[in-house]
DRENDO-1510 file (C-alpha; in Angstrom, 1 decimal, always signed):
<recs>
REC; n; res; u; v; w
REC; 1; UNK; -1.1; -17.4; -13.5 .
REC; 2; UNK; -3.9; -17.0; -10.9 .
REC; 3; UNK; -6.0; -20.2; -9.0 .
REC; 4; UNK; -4.6; -22.8; -11.6 .
REC; 5; UNK; -5.7; -20.1; -15.0 .
REC; 6; UNK; -3.7; -19.6; -17.4 .
REC; 7; UNK; -3.8; -16.2; -19.1 .
REC; 8; UNK; -3.5; -14.7; -22.0 .
REC; 9; UNK; -0.8; -12.7; -21.4 .
REC; 10; UNK; +0.7; -15.1; -19.1 .
REC; 11; UNK; +1.6; -17.1; -22.3 .
REC; 12; UNK; +3.4; -14.2; -24.4 .
REC; 13; UNK; +5.1; -13.3; -21.2 .
REC; 14; UNK; +6.4; -16.8; -21.1 .
REC; 15; UNK; +7.2; -17.3; -24.5 .
REC; 16; UNK; +9.6; -14.1; -24.8 .
REC; 17; UNK; +12.1; -15.6; -22.2 .
REC; 18; UNK; +14.9; -17.7; -22.5 .
REC; 19; UNK; +14.1; -19.0; -18.6 .
REC; 20; UNK; +11.6; -18.8; -16.2 .
REC; 21; UNK; +14.1; -17.1; -13.1 .
REC; 22; UNK; +15.2; -13.7; -15.6 .
REC; 23; UNK; +13.2; -10.6; -14.9 .
REC; 24; UNK; +14.3; -9.5; -18.3 .
REC; 25; UNK; +14.0; -10.6; -22.1 .
REC; 26; UNK; +16.4; -11.5; -23.9 .
REC; 27; UNK; +15.5; -8.7; -26.6 .
REC; 28; UNK; +15.1; -5.9; -23.6 .
REC; 29; UNK; +18.8; -7.3; -22.7 .
REC; 30; UNK; +20.0; -6.6; -26.4 .
REC; 31; UNK; +18.4; -3.7; -26.3 .
REC; 32; UNK; +20.2; -2.5; -23.0 .
REC; 33; UNK; +23.8; -4.2; -24.5 .
REC; 34; UNK; +23.2; -1.7; -27.5 .
REC; 35; UNK; +22.6; +1.5; -25.8 .
REC; 36; UNK; +25.9; +1.0; -23.5 .
REC; 37; UNK; +27.8; +0.1; -26.3 .
REC; 38; UNK; +26.9; +3.1; -28.1 .
REC; 39; UNK; +26.7; +5.6; -25.4 .
REC; 40; UNK; +30.3; +4.1; -24.7 .
REC; 41; UNK; +31.8; +5.5; -27.7 .
REC; 42; UNK; +31.7; +9.3; -26.5 .
REC; 43; UNK; +29.3; +11.8; -24.8 .
REC; 44; UNK; +26.5; +13.3; -26.2 .
REC; 45; UNK; +26.7; +10.2; -29.3 .
REC; 46; UNK; +23.1; +9.4; -30.8 .
REC; 47; UNK; +22.3; +5.8; -29.9 .
REC; 48; UNK; +22.7; +3.2; -33.1 .
REC; 49; UNK; +19.6; +2.4; -34.0 .
REC; 50; UNK; +20.2; -0.9; -35.4 .
REC; 51; UNK; +22.0; -2.1; -32.0 .
REC; 52; UNK; +18.4; -1.3; -30.9 .
REC; 53; UNK; +16.7; -4.0; -32.8 .
REC; 54; UNK; +18.3; -6.6; -30.2 .
REC; 55; UNK; +21.0; -8.8; -31.1 .
REC; 56; UNK; +20.1; -11.6; -29.3 .
REC; 57; UNK; +23.2; -11.1; -26.9 .
REC; 58; UNK; +22.2; -11.5; -23.4 .
REC; 59; UNK; +25.3; -9.8; -21.6 .
REC; 60; UNK; +24.9; -6.5; -19.6 .
REC; 61; UNK; +26.7; -3.9; -21.4 .
REC; 62; UNK; +29.8; -3.4; -19.3 .
REC; 63; UNK; +30.1; -7.2; -19.1 .
REC; 64; UNK; +30.0; -7.3; -23.0 .
REC; 65; UNK; +32.3; -4.2; -23.3 .
REC; 66; UNK; +34.7; -6.0; -20.5 .
REC; 67; UNK; +34.5; -9.7; -22.7 .
REC; 68; UNK; +34.6; -7.5; -26.3 .
REC; 69; UNK; +37.9; -8.9; -28.1 .
REC; 70; UNK; +39.8; -5.7; -29.0 .
REC; 71; UNK; +40.2; -4.3; -32.9 .
REC; 72; UNK; +42.0; -5.9; -35.0 .
REC; 73; UNK; +44.7; -3.7; -35.8 .
REC; 74; UNK; +48.2; -4.3; -37.8 .
REC; 75; UNK; +51.2; -3.9; -36.6 .
REC; 76; UNK; +52.4; -0.6; -35.9 .
REC; 77; UNK; +55.5; +0.2; -37.7 .
REC; 78; UNK; +56.3; +3.1; -35.4 .
REC; 79; UNK; +54.7; +3.2; -32.0 .
REC; 80; UNK; +54.8; +5.7; -29.3 .
REC; 81; UNK; +55.3; +5.0; -25.6 .
REC; 82; UNK; +54.4; +7.0; -22.6 .
REC; 83; UNK; +52.6; +6.2; -19.3 .
REC; 84; UNK; +49.4; +7.4; -17.3 .
REC; 85; UNK; +48.1; +7.7; -14.3 .
REC; 86; UNK; +45.2; +4.8; -13.1 .
REC; 87; UNK; +45.6; +6.6; -9.7 .
REC; 88; UNK; +47.8; +9.8; -9.1 .
REC; 89; UNK; +50.5; +9.2; -7.6 .
REC; 90; UNK; +50.4; +5.7; -6.9 .
REC; 91; UNK; +49.5; +3.1; -10.1 .
REC; 92; UNK; +50.5; +4.4; -13.7 .
REC; 93; UNK; +49.6; +2.3; -16.7 .
REC; 94; UNK; +51.4; +2.3; -20.6 .
REC; 95; UNK; +50.0; +3.6; -23.2 .
REC; 96; UNK; +50.9; +2.5; -26.4 .
REC; 97; UNK; +49.8; +4.4; -29.9 .
REC; 98; UNK; +50.6; +4.3; -33.4 .
REC; 99; UNK; +52.2; +7.5; -34.0 .
REC; 100; UNK; +51.9; +7.5; -38.2 .
REC; 101; UNK; +47.9; +6.4; -37.8 .
REC; 102; UNK; +47.5; +8.2; -34.3 .
REC; 103; UNK; +45.5; +5.7; -33.2 .
REC; 104; UNK; +45.7; +3.5; -29.9 .
REC; 105; UNK; +46.9; +0.2; -30.1 .
REC; 106; UNK; +47.0; -0.6; -26.6 .
REC; 107; UNK; +46.9; +0.1; -22.9 .
REC; 108; UNK; +49.1; -2.1; -20.2 .
REC; 109; UNK; +48.5; -2.6; -16.5 .
REC; 110; UNK; +51.9; -1.0; -15.7 .
REC; 111; UNK; +54.9; +0.8; -16.5 .
REC; 112; UNK; +57.2; -1.8; -15.8 .
REC; 113; UNK; +60.3; -3.0; -18.3 .
REC; 114; UNK; +59.1; -7.1; -18.3 .
REC; 115; UNK; +55.8; -6.0; -19.5 .
REC; 116; UNK; +56.3; -3.3; -21.8 .
REC; 117; UNK; +59.6; -6.2; -23.0 .
REC; 118; UNK; +57.1; -8.8; -23.4 .
REC; 119; UNK; +54.6; -6.8; -25.9 .
REC; 120; UNK; +57.1; -5.6; -28.2 .
REC; 121; UNK; +58.8; -9.2; -28.5 .
REC; 122; UNK; +55.2; -10.1; -29.8 .
REC; 123; UNK; +55.7; -7.9; -32.5 .
REC; 124; UNK; +58.7; -7.7; -34.2 .
REC; 125; UNK; +57.6; -5.2; -37.4 .
REC; 126; UNK; +57.5; -2.3; -34.7 .
REC; 127; UNK; +60.8; -0.2; -36.1 .
REC; 128; UNK; +60.8; +3.1; -34.4 .
REC; 129; UNK; +59.8; +3.6; -30.4 .
REC; 130; UNK; +59.6; +7.1; -29.4 .
REC; 131; UNK; +59.5; +7.7; -26.0 .
REC; 132; UNK; +60.9; +9.5; -23.0 .
REC; 133; UNK; +64.1; +8.9; -21.3 .
REC; 134; UNK; +62.5; +6.9; -18.2 .
REC; 135; UNK; +64.3; +3.7; -17.5 .
REC; 136; UNK; +61.8; +1.6; -17.3 .
REC; 137; UNK; +60.7; +2.1; -20.9 .
REC; 138; UNK; +64.3; +2.5; -22.0 .
REC; 139; UNK; +64.8; -1.0; -21.2 .
REC; 140; UNK; +61.9; -2.4; -22.4 .
REC; 141; UNK; +62.1; -1.0; -25.2 .
REC; 142; UNK; +66.3; -2.4; -25.4 .
REC; 143; UNK; +65.3; -5.8; -24.5 .
REC; 144; UNK; +61.4; -6.3; -26.2 .
REC; 145; UNK; +62.3; -4.8; -29.7 .
REC; 146; UNK; +66.1; -4.6; -29.8 .
REC; 147; UNK; +66.2; -4.3; -33.7 .
REC; 148; UNK; +64.1; -1.3; -33.3 .
REC; 149; UNK; +65.5; +2.6; -33.7 .
REC; 150; UNK; +64.6; +4.4; -29.9 .
REC; 151; UNK; +64.0; +8.2; -30.6 .
REC; 152; UNK; +63.7; +10.0; -27.5 .
REC; 153; UNK; +61.1; +13.1; -27.4 .
REC; 154; UNK; +62.2; +16.5; -28.0 .
REC; 155; UNK; +59.8; +17.9; -25.6 .
REC; 156; UNK; +60.8; +15.9; -22.8 .
REC; 157; UNK; +64.6; +17.1; -23.9 .
REC; 158; UNK; +63.5; +20.5; -23.2 .
REC; 159; UNK; +61.6; +20.4; -20.6 .
REC; 160; UNK; +64.1; +18.7; -18.3 .
REC; 161; UNK; +66.8; +21.2; -19.7 .
REC; 162; UNK; +64.4; +24.2; -18.3 .
REC; 163; UNK; +64.6; +22.1; -14.6 .
REC; 164; UNK; +68.5; +22.1; -15.1 .
REC; 165; UNK; +68.5; +25.6; -16.1 .
REC; 166; UNK; +66.3; +27.0; -13.4 .
REC; 167; UNK; +68.4; +25.4; -10.7 .
REC; 168; UNK; +71.5; +27.0; -11.9 .
REC; 169; UNK; +69.8; +30.4; -11.7 .
REC; 170; UNK; +68.5; +29.5; -8.4 .
REC; 171; UNK; +72.2; +28.8; -7.4 .
REC; 172; UNK; +73.2; +32.4; -8.7 .
REC; 173; UNK; +70.5; +33.8; -7.6 .
REC; 174; UNK; +72.7; +37.1; -5.8 .
REC; 175; UNK; +73.2; +38.5; -9.5 .
REC; 176; UNK; +69.6; +38.8; -10.0 .
REC; 177; UNK; +69.8; +41.9; -7.3 .
REC; 178; UNK; +72.1; +44.7; -7.9 .
REC; 179; UNK; +75.0; +45.8; -6.0 .
REC; 180; UNK; +74.1; +48.0; -3.2 .
REC; 181; UNK; +75.9; +51.3; -3.7 .
REC; 182; UNK; +78.8; +51.1; -0.7 .
REC; 183; UNK; +78.8; +54.0; +1.9 .
REC; 184; UNK; +81.4; +56.9; +1.0 .
REC; 185; UNK; +81.5; +57.7; +5.1 .
REC; 186; UNK; +82.3; +54.3; +7.3 .
REC; 187; UNK; +79.9; +53.5; +10.2 .
REC; 188; UNK; +81.0; +54.3; +13.9 .
REC; 189; UNK; +80.7; +50.8; +15.5 .
REC; 190; UNK; +78.4; +50.8; +18.2 .
REC; 191; UNK; +80.2; +50.6; +21.8 .
REC; 192; UNK; +79.0; +47.2; +23.5 .
REC; 193; UNK; +76.7; +46.9; +26.1 .
REC; 194; UNK; +78.2; +46.9; +30.1 .
REC; 195; UNK; +75.9; +44.1; +30.7 .
REC; 196; UNK; +73.9; +42.1; +28.5 .
REC; 197; UNK; +70.8; +42.8; +30.4 .
REC; 198; UNK; +69.7; +46.4; +29.9 .
REC; 199; UNK; +68.7; +48.4; +33.5 .
REC; 200; UNK; +64.8; +47.6; +34.6 .
REC; 201; UNK; +65.1; +43.9; +33.9 .
REC; 202; UNK; +63.5; +41.7; +36.2 .
REC; 203; UNK; +66.0; +38.8; +36.2 .
REC; 204; UNK; +68.7; +41.2; +36.0 .
REC; 205; UNK; +67.5; +43.3; +39.0 .
REC; 206; UNK; +66.7; +40.3; +41.3 .
REC; 207; UNK; +70.6; +38.8; +40.6 .
REC; 208; UNK; +72.4; +42.2; +41.0 .
REC; 209; UNK; +70.6; +42.9; +44.4 .
REC; 210; UNK; +71.7; +39.2; +45.4 .
REC; 211; UNK; +74.9; +39.6; +44.5 .
REC; 212; UNK; +75.6; +42.7; +46.4 .
REC; 213; UNK; +73.8; +41.6; +49.6 .
REC; 214; UNK; +76.0; +38.3; +49.5 .
REC; 215; UNK; +79.5; +40.1; +48.9 .
REC; 216; UNK; +78.4; +43.1; +51.3 .
REC; 217; UNK; +77.9; +40.0; +54.5 .
REC; 218; UNK; +81.2; +38.3; +53.6 .
REC; 219; UNK; +82.9; +41.9; +53.5 .
REC; 220; UNK; +81.7; +42.0; +56.8 .
REC; 221; UNK; +83.6; +38.8; +58.0 .
REC; 222; UNK; +80.6; +36.6; +57.8 .
REC; 223; UNK; +81.5; +33.1; +57.2 .
REC; 224; UNK; +79.6; +31.5; +53.6 .
REC; 225; UNK; +77.9; +29.5; +56.2 .
REC; 226; UNK; +76.7; +32.3; +57.8 .
REC; 227; UNK; +75.2; +33.7; +54.9 .
REC; 228; UNK; +73.4; +30.6; +53.8 .
REC; 229; UNK; +71.5; +30.9; +57.2 .
REC; 230; UNK; +70.7; +34.8; +57.3 .
REC; 231; UNK; +69.5; +34.8; +53.2 .
REC; 232; UNK; +67.9; +31.3; +53.4 .
REC; 233; UNK; +69.9; +30.4; +50.3 .
REC; 234; UNK; +71.8; +26.7; +49.8 .
REC; 235; UNK; +75.6; +26.8; +50.2 .
REC; 236; UNK; +76.4; +26.1; +46.7 .
REC; 237; UNK; +74.2; +29.1; +45.6 .
REC; 238; UNK; +76.3; +31.3; +47.9 .
REC; 239; UNK; +79.7; +29.4; +46.4 .
REC; 240; UNK; +78.4; +30.7; +43.0 .
REC; 241; UNK; +77.8; +34.0; +44.1 .
REC; 242; UNK; +80.6; +34.5; +45.9 .
REC; 243; UNK; +82.8; +33.1; +42.9 .
REC; 244; UNK; +81.2; +35.4; +40.4 .
REC; 245; UNK; +83.0; +39.1; +40.8 .
REC; 246; UNK; +80.2; +41.1; +39.1 .
REC; 247; UNK; +76.4; +39.9; +38.9 .
REC; 248; UNK; +77.0; +39.4; +34.8 .
REC; 249; UNK; +78.4; +36.6; +35.3 .
REC; 250; UNK; +75.9; +34.9; +36.9 .
REC; 251; UNK; +73.5; +35.7; +34.0 .
REC; 252; UNK; +73.6; +31.9; +32.9 .
REC; 253; UNK; +71.5; +29.8; +31.1 .
REC; 254; UNK; +68.9; +30.9; +29.3 .
REC; 255; UNK; +70.0; +34.3; +29.6 .
REC; 256; UNK; +73.3; +33.7; +28.0 .
REC; 257; UNK; +74.1; +32.8; +24.4 .
REC; 258; UNK; +74.9; +29.5; +24.3 .
REC; 259; UNK; +76.1; +27.9; +21.2 .
REC; 260; UNK; +73.9; +26.3; +18.8 .
REC; 261; UNK; +73.8; +24.1; +15.8 .
REC; 262; UNK; +72.6; +27.0; +13.9 .
REC; 263; UNK; +75.8; +29.3; +14.7 .
REC; 264; UNK; +77.3; +28.1; +11.6 .
REC; 265; UNK; +74.7; +29.0; +8.9 .
REC; 266; UNK; +73.3; +32.8; +10.7 .
REC; 267; UNK; +75.6; +34.3; +8.2 .
REC; 268; UNK; +74.1; +32.9; +5.2 .
REC; 269; UNK; +71.0; +33.1; +6.5 .
REC; 270; UNK; +71.8; +36.9; +7.3 .
REC; 271; UNK; +72.9; +37.3; +3.9 .
REC; 272; UNK; +69.8; +36.2; +2.5 .
REC; 273; UNK; +67.9; +38.7; +4.7 .
REC; 274; UNK; +69.7; +41.0; +3.5 .
REC; 275; UNK; +69.0; +39.9; -0.3 .
REC; 276; UNK; +65.4; +39.8; +0.0 .
REC; 277; UNK; +64.6; +36.4; +1.6 .
REC; 278; UNK; +62.1; +36.6; +4.6 .
REC; 279; UNK; +60.5; +33.4; +4.3 .
REC; 280; UNK; +61.6; +31.7; +6.9 .
REC; 281; UNK; +60.2; +27.8; +5.6 .
REC; 282; UNK; +62.5; +28.8; +2.1 .
REC; 283; UNK; +65.9; +29.7; +4.6 .
REC; 284; UNK; +64.7; +26.3; +6.7 .
REC; 285; UNK; +65.1; +24.8; +3.2 .
REC; 286; UNK; +68.2; +26.3; +1.8 .
REC; 287; UNK; +70.2; +25.6; +4.7 .
REC; 288; UNK; +69.3; +21.8; +5.4 .
REC; 289; UNK; +70.5; +21.5; +1.7 .
REC; 290; UNK; +73.7; +22.7; +3.4 .
REC; 291; UNK; +73.5; +20.1; +5.7 .
REC; 292; UNK; +72.1; +21.4; +8.6 .
REC; 293; UNK; +70.5; +18.9; +10.7 .
REC; 294; UNK; +67.7; +20.7; +13.1 .
REC; 295; UNK; +64.2; +21.4; +12.2 .
REC; 296; UNK; +62.0; +24.6; +11.7 .
REC; 297; UNK; +61.4; +26.1; +14.9 .
REC; 298; UNK; +64.8; +27.3; +15.2 .
REC; 299; UNK; +65.4; +29.2; +12.3 .
REC; 300; UNK; +61.7; +30.2; +12.6 .
REC; 301; UNK; +62.7; +31.7; +16.3 .
REC; 302; UNK; +65.6; +32.9; +14.7 .
REC; 303; UNK; +64.2; +34.8; +11.9 .
REC; 304; UNK; +60.8; +36.1; +14.4 .
REC; 305; UNK; +63.6; +37.5; +17.2 .
REC; 306; UNK; +67.1; +38.7; +15.3 .
REC; 307; UNK; +66.1; +39.0; +11.8 .
REC; 308; UNK; +62.6; +41.1; +11.8 .
REC; 309; UNK; +64.4; +43.9; +13.5 .
REC; 310; UNK; +66.5; +44.4; +11.4 .
REC; 311; UNK; +66.3; +46.5; +8.2 .
REC; 312; UNK; +66.2; +45.2; +4.2 .
REC; 313; UNK; +67.7; +47.1; +1.9 .
REC; 314; UNK; +65.3; +49.4; -0.3 .
REC; 315; UNK; +65.1; +48.8; -3.4 .
REC; 316; UNK; +63.2; +47.6; -6.7 .
REC; 317; UNK; +62.1; +44.0; -5.8 .
REC; 318; UNK; +64.8; +41.7; -7.6 .
REC; 319; UNK; +63.0; +39.2; -10.6 .
REC; 320; UNK; +62.5; +35.4; -9.7 .
REC; 321; UNK; +64.5; +32.8; -10.6 .
REC; 322; UNK; +61.9; +31.1; -12.2 .
REC; 323; UNK; +61.0; +34.5; -14.3 .
REC; 324; UNK; +64.9; +34.5; -15.7 .
REC; 325; UNK; +64.7; +31.1; -16.4 .
REC; 326; UNK; +61.6; +32.0; -18.5 .
REC; 327; UNK; +63.4; +34.6; -20.2 .
REC; 328; UNK; +66.1; +32.6; -21.2 .
REC; 329; UNK; +64.2; +30.0; -22.2 .
REC; 330; UNK; +62.2; +32.0; -24.8 .
REC; 331; UNK; +63.4; +32.7; -28.2 .
REC; 332; UNK; +65.1; +36.6; -27.8 .
REC; 333; UNK; +63.2; +37.8; -31.1 .
REC; 334; UNK; +59.9; +36.8; -29.0 .
REC; 335; UNK; +61.0; +38.3; -25.9 .
REC; 336; UNK; +58.8; +41.3; -25.0 .
REC; 337; UNK; +61.2; +44.8; -24.6 .
REC; 338; UNK; +60.9; +45.1; -20.9 .
REC; 339; UNK; +61.5; +41.5; -20.0 .
REC; 340; UNK; +64.9; +41.7; -22.7 .
REC; 341; UNK; +66.4; +44.8; -21.1 .
REC; 342; UNK; +65.6; +42.9; -17.4 .
REC; 343; UNK; +67.3; +39.9; -19.1 .
REC; 344; UNK; +70.5; +42.2; -20.3 .
REC; 345; UNK; +71.0; +43.6; -17.1 .
REC; 346; UNK; +70.7; +40.5; -15.3 .
REC; 347; UNK; +73.1; +38.6; -17.6 .
REC; 348; UNK; +76.1; +41.7; -17.5 .
REC; 349; UNK; +75.6; +41.1; -13.5 .
REC; 350; UNK; +76.8; +37.7; -13.8 .
REC; 351; UNK; +79.0; +35.8; -16.3 .
REC; 352; UNK; +77.7; +32.3; -15.2 .
REC; 353; UNK; +73.9; +33.5; -16.4 .
REC; 354; UNK; +75.9; +34.3; -19.4 .
REC; 355; UNK; +77.3; +31.3; -20.2 .
REC; 356; UNK; +74.2; +29.2; -18.9 .
REC; 357; UNK; +71.7; +31.6; -21.8 .
REC; 358; UNK; +74.6; +30.4; -24.6 .
REC; 359; UNK; +74.5; +26.6; -23.8 .
REC; 360; UNK; +70.8; +27.1; -23.4 .
REC; 361; UNK; +70.2; +28.6; -27.2 .
REC; 362; UNK; +72.7; +26.5; -28.9 .
REC; 363; UNK; +70.7; +23.5; -27.6 .
REC; 364; UNK; +67.1; +25.1; -28.6 .
REC; 365; UNK; +68.7; +25.4; -31.9 .
REC; 366; UNK; +69.8; +22.0; -32.0 .
REC; 367; UNK; +66.1; +20.9; -30.9 .
REC; 368; UNK; +64.4; +23.7; -33.8 .
REC; 369; UNK; +67.0; +22.6; -36.9 .
REC; 370; UNK; +67.1; +19.0; -36.0 .
REC; 371; UNK; +71.0; +19.3; -36.0 .
REC; 372; UNK; +71.3; +16.1; -33.8 .
REC; 373; UNK; +74.9; +15.6; -34.9 .
REC; 374; UNK; +76.1; +18.8; -33.0 .
REC; 375; UNK; +74.7; +17.4; -29.6 .
REC; 376; UNK; +78.4; +15.3; -28.7 .
REC; 377; UNK; +80.3; +19.2; -29.4 .
REC; 378; UNK; +77.3; +20.6; -26.7 .
REC; 379; UNK; +77.7; +17.7; -24.2 .
REC; 380; UNK; +81.6; +18.3; -24.1 .
REC; 381; UNK; +81.1; +22.1; -23.6 .
REC; 382; UNK; +78.3; +21.8; -20.8 .
REC; 383; UNK; +80.1; +19.0; -18.8 .
REC; 384; UNK; +83.2; +21.5; -18.9 .
REC; 385; UNK; +81.2; +24.3; -17.0 .
REC; 386; UNK; +82.1; +24.2; -13.4 .
REC; 387; UNK; +79.6; +26.9; -12.2 .
REC; 388; UNK; +76.9; +25.4; -13.4 .
REC; 389; UNK; +76.4; +21.7; -11.7 .
REC; 390; UNK; +73.0; +21.2; -13.0 .
REC; 391; UNK; +73.3; +21.7; -16.5 .
REC; 392; UNK; +76.9; +19.6; -16.5 .
REC; 393; UNK; +74.1; +17.1; -14.9 .
REC; 394; UNK; +72.1; +17.5; -17.6 .
REC; 395; UNK; +74.9; +16.2; -20.1 .
REC; 396; UNK; +76.0; +14.0; -18.5 .
REC; 397; UNK; +72.8; +11.9; -18.1 .
REC; 398; UNK; +72.2; +12.5; -21.7 .
REC; 399; UNK; +75.6; +11.2; -22.7 .
REC; 400; UNK; +74.3; +7.8; -21.1 .
REC; 401; UNK; +71.1; +7.7; -23.5 .
REC; 402; UNK; +73.2; +9.3; -26.8 .
REC; 403; UNK; +71.7; +7.5; -29.5 .
REC; 404; UNK; +68.4; +7.6; -28.7 .
REC; 405; UNK; +68.6; +11.7; -27.9 .
REC; 406; UNK; +70.3; +11.8; -31.2 .
REC; 407; UNK; +67.7; +10.3; -32.7 .
REC; 408; UNK; +65.2; +12.7; -31.1 .
REC; 409; UNK; +67.2; +15.9; -32.2 .
REC; 410; UNK; +67.9; +14.4; -36.1 .
REC; 411; UNK; +64.6; +12.4; -37.0 .
REC; 412; UNK; +61.0; +14.2; -37.1 .
REC; 413; UNK; +59.3; +11.8; -35.4 .
REC; 414; UNK; +58.1; +12.8; -31.5 .
REC; 415; UNK; +55.3; +11.7; -28.3 .
REC; 416; UNK; +53.2; +14.6; -29.0 .
REC; 417; UNK; +50.4; +12.5; -30.3 .
REC; 418; UNK; +50.7; +10.1; -27.5 .
REC; 419; UNK; +50.7; +13.3; -24.9 .
REC; 420; UNK; +47.6; +14.0; -26.7 .
REC; 421; UNK; +46.1; +10.5; -25.6 .
REC; 422; UNK; +47.0; +10.4; -22.2 .
REC; 423; UNK; +45.0; +13.8; -22.0 .
REC; 424; UNK; +42.1; +11.4; -23.8 .
REC; 425; UNK; +42.2; +8.7; -21.2 .
REC; 426; UNK; +42.0; +11.4; -18.5 .
REC; 427; UNK; +39.1; +12.7; -19.8 .
REC; 428; UNK; +37.6; +9.0; -20.2 .
REC; 429; UNK; +38.0; +8.4; -16.4 .
REC; 430; UNK; +36.6; +11.5; -15.5 .
REC; 431; UNK; +33.5; +10.6; -17.4 .
REC; 432; UNK; +33.5; +7.3; -15.6 .
REC; 433; UNK; +33.6; +8.9; -12.3 .
REC; 434; UNK; +36.2; +6.0; -11.1 .
REC; 435; UNK; +34.0; +3.5; -11.1 .
REC; 436; UNK; +35.3; +1.1; -13.8 .
REC; 437; UNK; +38.5; -1.1; -13.9 .
REC; 438; UNK; +41.1; -1.3; -16.4 .
REC; 439; UNK; +39.5; -4.4; -18.8 .
REC; 440; UNK; +36.2; -1.4; -19.3 .
REC; 441; UNK; +39.0; +1.5; -19.6 .
REC; 442; UNK; +41.1; -0.2; -22.2 .
REC; 443; UNK; +38.2; -1.3; -24.0 .
REC; 444; UNK; +36.6; +2.5; -24.1 .
REC; 445; UNK; +39.9; +3.8; -25.1 .
REC; 446; UNK; +40.6; +1.0; -28.0 .
REC; 447; UNK; +37.3; +1.4; -29.2 .
REC; 448; UNK; +36.0; +4.9; -28.5 .
</recs>
């Protein structure tokens, strides 16, 4: 409208607006909302043409998705529970999936037992809960659905067993290297040096010269105070030199190998060096687990100044603890011939690892053939092993959740479909570039 004259196109624009302050018409807002909902279904999806005709909804697409109610779904009979990361390492939520229909049911903003218990209590029709052995999921399922049967996921059980087996192999890593042949003739011991410092060392030569001069003056009949005046030294220095019968007794301070907190661990460091471990950080981590209270610098100095000059055994590099664990966890029929021969050689040198392989294979047989009735016998045999502390700890933890683990090794239900939806949530989060909150993520997971 210019100069008080109302033009025709101004009338048309005003007739299509519901409020004079808005910058877009209701029809344009409806089209934007339709495009937003269509594109939210997934990347590369063609927008729904029916939604582009205008639905009379003035909300922004993000607000429309946020305010829209979730799909009306029936109460699942078998529900799978797992965690997903909203902010990796900091904030975690809970995803619930209908295992029978393989569709997500809901997303919870945290992984607390109270939240899960409240959600399950509102749905008394749930009969089976598939979960891992996390304590908050176990507590929430017990409180929220006491009538439901809890099933521990078999993959998580096998994964936890693999971690325990790797710790056992690392504990017996000395068996991985073949025993070196002992020399037939005993080596002659080197004669100890007469002096801790060789001839020509600057500090040693200066100390020897002072010691000889002071003792020569004292032998000539000079008093200690007279020697002090002649040499320009303090009386305490003259007294220390006069009490030392030889110059080597004066090599104190940094020139003397004083006792340190590392001395008790040096035999272990020497043994690990001979076994082929030359990583100072790894050696420090090992002795720290044994109670070493100091930092990394002293271990690094000992390795660089002392161990670097010692020869390491010559021979083939032994297999790593992780490689041996992989051989033990693999079915014998699926092992390549080279790996099978190496595993046979390792087990021949260590009866403890042979027992570990037997326990792992019997547990794998239970997992593959759903023989959960044999679990109490396996736990009793595993807890009696004193040389495999990690395996014994794993068996004791299974005993605390015995009913769920037995059901997981007996029934065909598992949490595989839940793990697939956790991976899908990661994809949706990457598509939104971290700019959306929990509400929008929940709608995309449930509606897409």
